[in-house]
C-alpha positions in Angstrom: 0.0 0.0 0.0 2.9 2.3 0.5 5.4 1.6 -2.3 6.1 3.7 -5.4 3.2 2.1 -7.3 0.7 3.3 -4.7 1.3 7.0 -5.6 -0.5 8.5 -8.5 1.5 11.6 -9.4 -0.9 12.6 -12.1 -3.8 13.0 -9.6 -1.6 14.6 -7.0 -0.5 17.3 -9.5 -4.2 18.0 -10.1 -5.4 17.9 -6.5 -2.6 18.3 -3.9 -2.5 22.0 -3.1 -1.2 23.9 0.0 2.4 24.1 -1.2 2.4 20.6 -2.7 2.3 18.9 -6.1 -0.4 21.1 -7.7 1.4 24.3 -6.7 5.1 23.7 -7.6 6.7 23.8 -11.0 6.9 20.6 -13.0 10.0 18.6 -12.0 10.0 19.9 -8.4 9.5 17.4 -5.6 7.5 19.0 -2.7 8.5 17.7 0.7 6.5 20.5 2.2 3.0 20.5 3.7 2.5 17.6 6.1 0.0 15.7 3.9 0.7 12.1 2.7 1.3 11.3 -0.9 -0.6 8.0 -0.5 -4.2 7.2 -1.2 -6.5 7.0 1.8 -7.7 3.5 2.9 -10.1 1.8 0.5 -12.7 1.4 3.3 -13.0 5.2 3.4 -13.8 5.6 -0.3 -16.3 2.8 0.0 -18.1 4.4 2.9 -18.3 7.8 1.1 -19.6 6.2 -2.1 -22.2 4.1 -0.2 -23.4 7.2 1.7 -23.6 9.3 -1.5 -25.4 6.5 -3.5 -28.7 7.4 -1.9 -28.2 11.0 -3.2 -29.5 12.7 -0.1 -26.8 15.1 1.1 -28.6 16.8 3.9 -27.6 19.0 6.8 -26.2 17.0 9.7 -26.8 17.9 13.4 -24.8 20.9 14.4 -22.9 19.1 17.1 -21.9 16.3 14.6 -23.3 13.0 13.5 -24.1 10.6 16.4 -22.0 7.9 14.9 -19.0 10.2 14.5 -19.1 11.5 18.0 -19.6 8.0 19.4 -16.6 6.7 17.3 -14.4 9.5 18.6 -15.5 8.8 22.2 -14.7 5.0 21.8 -11.4 5.7 20.2 -10.2 7.9 23.1 -11.5 5.5 25.7 -9.8 2.5 24.0 -6.6 4.1 22.7 -6.0 7.2 25.0 -7.4 6.0 28.3 -9.6 9.1 28.5 -13.4 8.9 29.0 -15.0 11.7 27.0 -18.8 11.7 27.0 -20.2 11.5 23.5 -22.4 14.5 24.3 -19.3 16.6 25.1 -17.6 16.0 21.7 -18.1 18.4 18.8 -17.4 17.8 15.1 -15.6 20.8 13.6 -14.4 21.6 10.1 -10.7 20.8 10.8 -8.4 20.7 13.7 -7.1 24.1 12.6 -10.6 25.6 13.3 -10.7 23.7 16.5 -7.6 25.4 17.7 -9.0 28.8 16.8 -12.4 27.9 18.4 -10.7 27.0 21.7 -8.8 30.3 21.7 -11.9 32.2 20.8 -13.8 30.6 23.7 -11.3 31.1 26.5 -9.3 34.2 25.5 -10.2 37.8 25.1 -8.1 40.9 24.1 -5.3 41.5 26.5 -5.1 37.9 27.7 -1.9 35.8 27.3 -1.5 32.3 26.1 1.8 30.4 26.3 2.8 28.6 23.1 5.8 26.5 22.2 8.7 27.9 20.1 9.0 26.5 17.5 5.5 25.3 16.8 3.0 25.3 14.0 1.9 28.9 13.1 -1.7 28.2 13.8 -1.2 28.6 17.5 0.2 32.1 17.3 -2.3 33.0 14.5 -5.3 31.8 16.6 -4.2 33.6 19.8 -3.4 36.8 18.1 -6.5 36.8 15.9 -8.5 37.0 19.2 -6.5 40.0 20.2 -4.5 38.1 22.9 -0.8 37.8 23.2 1.1 34.6 22.3 4.0 34.1 24.8 6.7 31.8 23.4 8.3 29.0 25.5 11.4 27.7 23.8 11.8 23.9 23.3 14.9 22.8 21.5 14.8 19.9 19.2 15.7 16.6 20.8 15.1 15.1 24.2 16.9 17.6 26.5 15.2 18.5 29.8 12.4 21.0 29.6 12.9 24.2 31.6 9.7 24.0 33.7 10.9 26.7 36.0 11.3 29.0 33.0 7.9 28.0 31.8 6.3 28.9 35.2 8.1 32.3 35.1 6.2 33.1 31.9 2.8 32.9 33.8 1.4 36.3 34.7 -2.0 37.5 35.9 -2.9 37.9 32.2 -2.1 34.2 31.4 -5.2 32.2 30.7 -4.1 29.3 28.6 -1.2 26.8 28.1 -1.0 25.4 24.5 0.2 21.9 24.0 1.2 20.4 20.7 1.9 16.8 21.2 3.8 15.4 19.3 5.4 18.7 18.5 5.3 19.9 15.0 7.9 20.7 13.6 10.5 19.0 15.9 8.7 15.7 16.3 9.1 15.6 20.1 6.8 13.2 22.0 6.2 14.4 25.5 6.7 11.9 28.3 4.1 11.2 30.9 6.3 12.8 33.5 6.7 16.0 31.4 3.0 16.2 30.8 2.3 15.9 34.5 4.6 18.8 35.3 3.0 20.8 32.5 -0.5 20.0 33.7 0.4 20.7 37.3 1.4 24.2 36.4 -1.9 24.7 34.7 -3.7 23.5 37.8 -1.6 25.6 40.1 -2.4 28.8 38.1 -5.9 27.9 37.1 -5.2 27.8 33.4 -7.0 26.1 30.5 -4.9 23.6 28.5 -5.4 23.5 24.8 -4.1 20.0 23.8 -3.6 19.6 20.0 -3.3 15.8 19.4 -3.7 15.6 15.6 -0.3 13.9 15.3 -0.9 11.5 18.1 -1.1 8.4 15.9 2.2 9.0 14.3 4.6 7.7 17.0 7.8 5.9 16.3 9.1 3.0 18.4 10.1 2.9 21.2 8.2 6.1 22.1 4.7 5.9 23.6 2.0 8.6 23.4 0.1 9.9 26.4 -2.9 12.2 26.3 -2.4 14.9 28.9 -6.1 14.5 29.9 -5.4 11.0 31.1 -2.8 12.1 33.7 -5.2 13.1 36.5 -8.8 14.3 37.1 -7.6 17.8 38.0 -5.7 18.1 34.7 -8.6 16.4 32.8 -11.1 19.0 34.0 -9.2 21.9 32.5 -8.1 20.3 29.3 -9.8 20.9 25.9 -8.6 18.4 23.4 -8.6 19.0 19.6 -7.7 16.5 17.0 -8.2 15.7 13.3 -7.8 12.9 10.8 -5.8 14.4 8.0 -2.3 13.4 9.2 -3.2 9.8 10.1 -5.7 9.0 7.3 -5.1 11.5 4.5 -8.4 13.3 4.9 -7.2 17.0 4.7 -9.6 17.9 1.9 -12.6 16.7 3.8 -12.0 19.3 6.5 -12.9 17.3 9.6 -11.7 17.5 13.2 -13.2 17.2 16.7 -13.1 19.2 19.9 -13.5 17.2 23.1 -14.6 18.9 26.4 -14.4 17.4 29.9 -17.9 18.4 31.0 -21.1 20.0 29.9 -20.2 23.5 31.0 -17.1 23.6 28.9 -18.9 22.0 26.0 -21.7 24.5 26.0 -19.2 27.4 26.0 -17.4 25.9 23.0 -20.6 25.1 21.1 -22.0 28.6 21.6 -18.8 30.2 20.4 -18.6 27.9 17.4 -21.8 29.4 15.8 -22.6 25.9 14.6 -26.1 26.1 16.1 -26.8 28.8 13.5 -25.4 26.9 10.5 -22.8 29.7 10.0 -20.2 27.1 10.7 -20.4 23.3 10.7 -18.5 20.1 9.9 -18.7 18.4 6.5 -21.0 15.4 6.8 -18.9 13.4 4.3 -15.8 14.2 6.4 -17.6 12.7 9.4 -18.5 9.5 7.5 -14.9 9.2 6.4 -13.4 9.8 9.9 -15.9 7.4 11.6 -14.8 4.7 9.1 -11.2 5.5 9.6 -11.5 5.1 13.4 -13.6 2.0 13.2 -12.2 0.1 10.3 -8.8 1.3 9.2 -6.5 0.3 12.0 -4.5 -2.1 9.8 -4.0 0.6 7.2 -2.8 3.0 9.9 -0.4 0.5 11.3 1.1 -0.2 7.9 1.4 3.6 7.3 3.3 4.1 10.6 5.6 1.2 9.8 6.4 2.7 6.4 6.9 6.1 8.0 9.4 4.8 10.5 11.5 3.4 7.6 11.2 6.7 5.8 12.2 8.6 9.0 15.3 6.5 9.4 16.3 7.0 5.7 15.7 10.7 5.9 17.7 11.3 9.1 20.6 9.1 7.9 20.8 11.0 4.6 20.4 14.4 6.1 23.2 13.8 8.6 25.5 12.7 5.8 25.3 16.2 4.2 27.9 18.8 4.8 26.7 21.5 7.2 23.4 19.6 8.1 22.4 18.0 11.4 19.1 16.3 12.1 17.8 14.7 15.3 15.4 11.8 14.6 11.8 12.8 15.3 10.0 10.7 17.9 6.6 11.4 16.2 5.1 13.3 13.2 6.3 12.6 9.7 8.5 15.6 9.4 12.2 16.0 9.9 13.5 19.3 11.3 17.1 19.7 10.0 19.6 22.2 11.4 21.3 23.9 8.4 23.3 26.5 10.3 26.5 24.7 9.3 26.0 25.7 5.7 26.4 29.3 6.6 23.1 30.2 5.0 19.7 31.2 6.3 16.6 29.0 6.2 15.2 31.2 3.4 18.4 31.0 1.4 18.5 27.2 1.7 14.9 27.0 0.7 15.5 29.1 -2.4 18.7 27.2 -3.3 17.0 23.8 -3.1 14.0 24.8 -5.2 16.2 26.4 -7.9 19.1 23.9 -8.1 17.9 20.7 -6.5 14.3 21.0 -7.7 13.1 20.0 -4.2 10.8 22.2 -2.1 11.0 22.2 1.7 9.5 24.5 4.4 12.0 27.1 5.6 12.2 27.7 9.3 10.7 31.2 9.1 9.0 32.9 12.0 5.8 33.1 10.1 5.6 29.3 9.9 7.0 28.2 13.3 8.2 31.1 15.4 11.6 32.7 15.9 13.1 29.5 17.2 12.9 27.9 13.8 15.6 30.0 12.1 18.5 27.9 11.0 16.3 24.9 10.2 14.3 23.5 7.3 11.3 21.1 7.7 11.0 18.1 5.4 7.9 15.9 5.1 8.8 12.2 4.5 5.2 10.9 4.0 6.0 9.7 0.5 7.5 6.6 -1.1 11.0 5.4 -0.7 11.9 6.1 -4.3 10.6 9.7 -4.3 12.3 10.4 -0.9 15.6 8.9 -2.1 15.5 10.9 -5.3 14.8 14.1 -3.3 17.4 13.5 -0.7 20.1 12.7 -3.3 19.3 16.0 -5.0 19.4 17.9 -1.7 22.8 16.3 -0.8 24.4 17.1 -4.2 23.3 20.7 -4.0 24.3 21.4 -0.4 27.6 19.5 -0.7 28.5 21.8 -3.6 28.2 25.0 -1.6 
């Protein structure tokens, strides 16, 4: 399912937008946006076709389809050791919107929220769009000890939220249970909401183990709002489907009211909910095969990057992106990005503040959710270009 023959480049060049195949010049390999090059599981296509065959494409309930919410609840209970009531789960039109929704619900202008640095730009974007201030907490790539004393010093009277991205995009760090407890204890001590983004939580590489922060303790659970999606694990980005999970009715009602889904101004795609329910209930074998393939691609990617002059890369513990330190080349992230597109015909994501924060300068991010042949070709071109500097 995950070899060279499984990838249809013709279709990708027609449909894969967001910095990917449909947006780059012919001949350029995009190792850019974190979206797999592989087809989704066949069970998902079958479920969508079966639903559409009746030709009734009606509004769904504003909270989300019962089957979808029940599937998410069962998944978290069985795989994350967290008991979320089905009635406290909301379907949203992507994890990205879920992050914004949580910020909109719990922040107001003048508030502060602590975000990681580097981290996906959506955290800063969402916090600042509300008129609040995003306060960065630096986390270096790798498994070095976190500065929890430094984190707590960032908390002020204006701080209302701690944002957790686990695994951490772009570095691939998977937080340990002990780290999550200390993080959660700070939230409890200072009466803060925890925004837990778990969209990458299925993509974990051995021997690392994923823990949902809401599973640590009842005190932490009661202040944690979890958001997740199904694009990274199952290739459903175009269906715009995610979920927000609240610990109780009070939190859920606040989120639902803020979402405007009760008025139909916003709402989750019904087809996306059908696809995600099928993925959670029937596509475990596909996902296991995908993660096994990704681990092999990770190992290949890290090995090859570390063989390039001026480049260092720590193996990610989760996510299917490699965050490579290019400071040894003597060039900036933007310069390396431009050089690789022009000379290597490979597109990567430069470590610019607009994408990941100030802490990303000196790095490039490479997605390896593709076939071995495509990845080898791209890495060879990157190596030849950078070694010639």
